[in-house]
C-alpha positions, 0 to 999 in steps of 0.5 A: 480483502486488501485495502490501500490507504494513500495520502494524496490524490492522483491527478494524471489520467495515465496514472488513473487508467493504470490504477483502474486496470490493476483494480479490475485485474485484482477483482478476480482474486480479492476485494480491493479498497483504495482510500485516498486521504488529503495531504496537508501543507503545514510544517512537517510535524503537524502535517505528519500528525494530521496525516497519521490521525486520518490514516489511523481512523481508516484502520480497524482493530483486526486489520493487518497493517503493512506500512511502506517505508524505505527502511522496511524489509525488502522482499522479492516477488515470491516472498511477497506472494507468500506473505500475502497468502499467509495473512489473507485470513486478515484484512491486509492494509497497505499504508503509503504515506505522503512525501513527508513519510509516515507518522510515529503513530502509524508506524507503532500501529503497523504489524510489518514495515515493507520497503520496495527499494532504497530508491525514492519513488513518486507517490503516484507511481508507487501506487501502481508499483504496489498494485502490480506487485499485489497482482503478481502475488495473486498470480503466483499464489494461484500458479498462473503464468505471469511471473517470470 
C-alpha cells in the first residue's frame, strides 16, 4: 500500500482531476490512500509543530516513511522504481509538508529523505508529480511500456 500524507487542500479543479486520474491508474497496481491535513497560519515554529503532530498521528509504527525534502537524496525514475519495489512489503508513506517545510519530529521518524529537485514546486503541482512518478515506477516494475 502507498499512502501520501499532504498538508493543505487542493482547490483547483484541474489539479483535482489530474490527481483522480493517477489514483485510477494506480488502482491497477496498489492500494493508494491520500490524506490531506489542514495547514496552519501561526508563526513558523508553532505551525511546524502542529503540522508535525498531525502528520505523525497518521503514521503507523510499521510504515516505511519517505519525507519529500529539498535536501533529500535525488533519484532517477528507474532508481525510484527499484526503491519502491524493494520497500513494497511495507506500507510506504510519502510525506509532503507545507510551504514551511517538515517538522524535525517528522524528519526523525522518516526512514528516507527524497528530493525530486533543488527547485521549489507548488504543493498542488508536486502532489501530481509524485503520483506520476509512483505510477511510472509501477509501469517500470511490471515491464510495461510508458517509461522512456
